C-alpha positions as CSV (number, residue, x, y, z in Angstrom):
1,X,-51.0,-4.5,34.1
2,X,-48.2,-3.3,31.7
3,X,-44.8,-3.4,33.3
4,X,-41.9,-1.0,32.4
5,X,-38.6,-2.8,32.0
6,X,-36.7,0.4,32.8
7,X,-38.6,1.2,35.9
8,X,-36.0,2.2,38.5
9,X,-35.9,1.0,42.1
10,X,-38.7,-1.4,42.1
11,X,-41.0,-2.2,45.0
12,X,-40.3,-1.4,48.6
13,X,-39.6,-4.5,50.8
14,X,-42.8,-5.9,52.3
15,X,-43.3,-5.4,56.0
16,X,-44.0,-8.1,58.5
17,X,-41.1,-10.5,58.1
18,X,-40.2,-13.1,55.4
19,X,-42.2,-13.6,52.2
20,X,-41.6,-15.2,48.8
21,X,-42.3,-13.9,45.3
22,X,-42.3,-16.5,42.6
23,X,-41.5,-15.1,39.1
24,X,-42.7,-16.8,36.0
25,X,-42.0,-15.7,32.4
26,X,-44.4,-16.8,29.7
27,X,-45.0,-16.1,26.0
28,X,-46.9,-18.5,23.9
29,X,-48.0,-21.0,26.5
30,X,-51.4,-19.8,27.8
31,X,-52.5,-23.3,28.9
32,X,-49.2,-24.7,30.1
33,X,-48.4,-21.7,32.3
34,X,-51.6,-22.4,34.2
35,X,-50.0,-25.7,35.4
36,X,-47.1,-23.6,36.9
37,X,-49.7,-21.2,38.4
38,X,-51.5,-24.2,40.1
39,X,-48.2,-25.5,41.3
40,X,-47.4,-22.2,43.0
41,X,-50.9,-21.9,44.4
42,X,-50.5,-25.4,45.9
43,X,-47.3,-24.5,47.9
44,X,-47.6,-25.1,51.6
45,X,-45.4,-22.6,53.5
46,X,-45.3,-20.7,56.7
47,X,-44.7,-17.4,54.9
48,X,-46.8,-15.5,52.4
49,X,-46.2,-16.5,48.8
50,X,-47.0,-14.1,45.9
51,X,-46.8,-15.2,42.2
52,X,-45.7,-12.7,39.6
53,X,-46.4,-13.8,36.0
54,X,-44.7,-11.7,33.4
55,X,-46.2,-12.1,29.9
56,X,-43.6,-11.6,27.2
57,X,-45.5,-9.5,24.6
58,X,-48.3,-12.0,23.8
59,X,-51.8,-10.5,23.7
60,X,-53.2,-14.0,23.3
61,X,-51.7,-15.2,26.6
62,X,-52.8,-12.0,28.3
63,X,-56.4,-12.6,27.2
64,X,-56.3,-16.2,28.3
65,X,-54.9,-15.5,31.8
66,X,-57.3,-12.6,32.4
67,X,-60.1,-15.2,32.2
68,X,-58.7,-17.3,35.1
69,X,-57.4,-14.6,37.5
70,X,-60.1,-15.2,40.0
71,X,-58.8,-18.7,40.6
72,X,-55.4,-17.4,41.5
73,X,-55.9,-14.6,44.2
74,X,-52.2,-14.4,45.1
75,X,-51.1,-14.1,41.5
76,X,-50.3,-10.8,39.7
77,X,-50.2,-10.9,35.9
78,X,-48.2,-8.2,34.1
79,X,-47.8,-7.7,30.4
80,X,-44.3,-6.7,29.2
81,X,-44.1,-5.4,25.6
82,X,-41.1,-5.9,23.4
83,X,-39.1,-3.5,21.3
84,X,-39.1,-4.3,17.6
85,X,-35.5,-5.6,17.6
86,X,-36.0,-8.0,20.6
87,X,-36.0,-11.7,20.1
88,X,-36.5,-14.7,22.4
89,X,-33.3,-16.1,24.1
90,X,-31.4,-15.9,27.3
91,X,-30.8,-12.1,27.1
92,X,-34.5,-11.4,26.9
93,X,-35.2,-13.9,29.7
94,X,-32.5,-12.2,31.9
95,X,-34.0,-8.8,31.4
96,X,-37.5,-10.1,32.4
97,X,-36.1,-12.0,35.4
98,X,-34.3,-8.8,36.6
99,X,-37.5,-6.9,36.1
100,X,-39.4,-9.4,38.3
101,X,-36.8,-9.0,41.0
102,X,-37.2,-5.2,40.9
103,X,-41.0,-5.4,41.0
104,X,-41.0,-7.7,44.0
105,X,-41.1,-6.5,47.5
106,X,-40.4,-9.9,49.1
107,X,-37.4,-11.0,51.1
108,X,-37.0,-14.1,48.9
109,X,-37.3,-14.8,45.2
110,X,-38.0,-18.0,43.4
111,X,-38.4,-18.6,39.7
112,X,-40.6,-21.2,38.1
113,X,-40.5,-21.6,34.3
114,X,-43.9,-21.8,32.7
115,X,-43.3,-25.5,31.6
116,X,-42.2,-26.8,34.9
117,X,-43.8,-27.5,38.3
118,X,-42.9,-28.1,41.9
119,X,-44.0,-30.6,44.6
120,X,-46.2,-28.8,47.2
121,X,-43.4,-28.7,49.8
122,X,-40.7,-27.3,47.4
123,X,-40.6,-23.7,48.7
124,X,-40.9,-24.7,52.4
125,X,-38.0,-27.2,52.1
126,X,-35.8,-24.5,50.6
127,X,-36.8,-22.0,53.2
128,X,-36.0,-24.5,56.0
129,X,-32.5,-25.0,54.6
130,X,-32.0,-21.2,54.2
131,X,-32.9,-20.7,57.9
132,X,-30.9,-23.7,59.1
133,X,-27.7,-22.5,57.4
134,X,-28.3,-18.7,57.3
135,X,-27.8,-19.0,53.6
136,X,-29.0,-16.5,50.9
137,X,-28.9,-19.1,48.1
138,X,-30.5,-22.5,48.4
139,X,-31.7,-24.9,45.8
140,X,-33.3,-28.3,45.2
141,X,-32.3,-31.3,43.1
142,X,-34.1,-31.8,39.8
143,X,-36.2,-34.6,38.4
144,X,-36.2,-34.7,34.6
145,X,-39.4,-35.6,32.8
146,X,-40.4,-35.9,29.1
147,X,-43.1,-33.5,27.9
148,X,-45.7,-36.2,28.6
149,X,-44.6,-36.4,32.2
150,X,-42.8,-39.7,32.1
151,X,-39.4,-39.8,33.9
152,X,-36.5,-39.2,31.5
153,X,-34.3,-42.2,31.8
154,X,-32.3,-42.1,28.5
155,X,-28.5,-42.5,28.9
156,X,-27.9,-39.1,27.3
157,X,-27.4,-35.6,28.8
158,X,-30.3,-33.5,27.4
159,X,-28.2,-30.3,27.0
160,X,-25.8,-31.2,24.2
161,X,-25.2,-30.4,20.6
162,X,-25.1,-34.0,19.3
163,X,-26.1,-37.5,20.4
164,X,-22.5,-38.5,20.7
165,X,-21.8,-35.5,23.0
166,X,-24.9,-36.2,25.0
167,X,-23.8,-39.9,25.6
168,X,-20.3,-38.8,26.5
169,X,-21.5,-36.2,29.0
170,X,-23.9,-38.6,30.6
171,X,-21.2,-41.3,31.1
172,X,-19.0,-38.6,32.6
173,X,-21.7,-37.5,35.0
174,X,-22.5,-41.1,36.0
175,X,-18.8,-41.5,36.9
176,X,-19.1,-38.4,39.1
177,X,-22.3,-39.4,40.7
178,X,-24.4,-36.6,39.2
179,X,-26.5,-39.0,37.1
180,X,-27.5,-42.5,38.3
181,X,-28.6,-45.1,35.6
182,X,-32.3,-45.8,36.1
183,X,-33.0,-42.6,37.9
184,X,-34.3,-39.3,36.4
185,X,-32.8,-37.2,39.2
186,X,-29.8,-34.9,38.7
187,X,-27.9,-35.3,42.0
188,X,-26.1,-32.6,43.8
189,X,-22.5,-33.3,44.3
190,X,-20.8,-30.9,46.6
191,X,-17.5,-29.6,45.1
192,X,-18.6,-30.4,41.6
193,X,-19.4,-27.2,39.8
194,X,-19.8,-28.2,36.1
195,X,-23.6,-28.7,36.3
196,X,-25.2,-25.3,37.1
197,X,-28.3,-25.0,39.2
198,X,-31.5,-24.6,37.1
199,X,-33.3,-21.3,37.6
200,X,-36.5,-23.1,38.8
201,X,-34.6,-24.9,41.6
202,X,-33.4,-21.7,43.4
203,X,-34.6,-19.8,46.4
204,X,-32.5,-16.6,46.5
205,X,-32.5,-13.6,48.8
206,X,-33.8,-10.6,46.9
207,X,-30.9,-8.5,48.2
208,X,-28.5,-11.0,46.7
209,X,-30.2,-10.8,43.3
210,X,-30.2,-7.0,43.4
211,X,-26.4,-7.2,44.0
212,X,-25.8,-10.0,41.5
213,X,-28.5,-9.7,38.8
214,X,-28.9,-12.0,35.8
215,X,-26.4,-11.1,33.0
216,X,-28.1,-9.7,30.0
217,X,-25.3,-10.0,27.4
218,X,-24.5,-13.3,25.6
219,X,-21.8,-14.0,23.1
220,X,-21.5,-16.3,20.1
221,X,-19.3,-18.6,22.4
222,X,-22.2,-18.7,24.8
223,X,-24.5,-19.8,22.0
224,X,-22.1,-22.6,20.9
225,X,-21.8,-23.8,24.5
226,X,-25.6,-23.5,25.2
227,X,-24.7,-21.1,28.1
228,X,-27.9,-19.6,29.4
229,X,-28.8,-17.1,32.1
230,X,-29.0,-19.7,34.9
231,X,-25.5,-20.9,34.0
232,X,-24.0,-17.4,34.3
233,X,-25.8,-16.6,37.6
234,X,-24.5,-19.9,39.1
235,X,-20.9,-19.3,38.1
236,X,-21.0,-15.7,39.4
237,X,-22.2,-17.0,42.7
238,X,-19.4,-19.6,42.7
239,X,-16.8,-16.9,41.9
240,X,-18.1,-14.7,44.8
241,X,-17.8,-17.7,47.1
242,X,-21.5,-17.2,48.0
243,X,-22.5,-20.1,50.4
244,X,-25.0,-22.3,48.6
245,X,-27.0,-25.1,50.2
246,X,-29.0,-27.9,48.5
247,X,-32.0,-29.6,50.0
248,X,-31.0,-33.0,48.6
249,X,-34.5,-33.5,47.3
250,X,-35.8,-33.5,43.8
251,X,-38.8,-31.2,44.4
252,X,-38.5,-29.6,40.9
253,X,-40.2,-31.4,38.1
254,X,-38.4,-30.3,35.0
255,X,-40.1,-31.0,31.7
256,X,-37.7,-31.3,28.7
257,X,-38.4,-29.3,25.6
258,X,-37.5,-25.7,26.3
259,X,-35.3,-23.6,24.0
260,X,-32.1,-24.8,25.7
261,X,-32.7,-28.4,24.8
262,X,-35.2,-28.5,22.0
263,X,-36.7,-26.2,19.4
264,X,-40.0,-28.0,19.4
265,X,-41.9,-25.8,21.9
266,X,-40.9,-22.6,20.2
267,X,-43.8,-21.1,18.3
268,X,-43.6,-21.7,14.5
269,X,-43.3,-18.0,13.8
270,X,-40.3,-17.8,16.1
271,X,-38.3,-20.8,15.0
272,X,-35.0,-19.6,13.7
273,X,-35.6,-16.2,15.5
274,X,-34.1,-17.2,18.9
275,X,-31.2,-14.8,19.6
276,X,-28.7,-16.4,21.9
277,X,-25.9,-14.0,21.2
278,X,-26.5,-10.3,21.9
279,X,-26.6,-8.1,18.9
């Protein structure tokens, strides 16, 4: 149940056609992650779906999830210890995501953050688009929600360093059709590349992620700009001119409050210990 981050090669591809592995990272959310686990279990697809939950060095979460494993027969739980110098942040998340890709033997990889969930048709709608367009990178639109589940309708972009910046960015995105007043959906606008795809919205070919892994190094400039691992992956795919297709449906329910838009959900002992820039 303990995973080795440096394990070479990873799993061999599964036989028998297409399959999907969903990778979820979790640390101090033993209850909340079970909502994500239920969401994966509820997916209705025409291919096998496996859920790989990587526990980021939390014995408490490991103990809690061991008690519910029987309810999730397609879910594998692995514990990944940290080195003493490692801290939470996009670099650590990238290393774990890359580990999940290596451990998977599926033809397709999806990621679901432990505080988000999908509608039951999320994966199938992505797979349908991938097949229709022979694409290796497909994604959904995103519906934003407060932590209590209410649609987020504030006229402010959640990922900003100040209220003034959040209001300015929101107005700019309304003008570009990315945000619509009165709606909580981040709309896909073909040809507009300034709003990266969230990690939980993707369905990606495993072979693509092995060729273009998540970047594990982040600078002080990345920290200032709130640039995370999903941003870097998206722009690398754009630079490679990798064909990307959107379903046009907000099948990802994104709950605000993660480290990229709030410090409130970070465990008290880790507040101030998030390392955005690589040391």
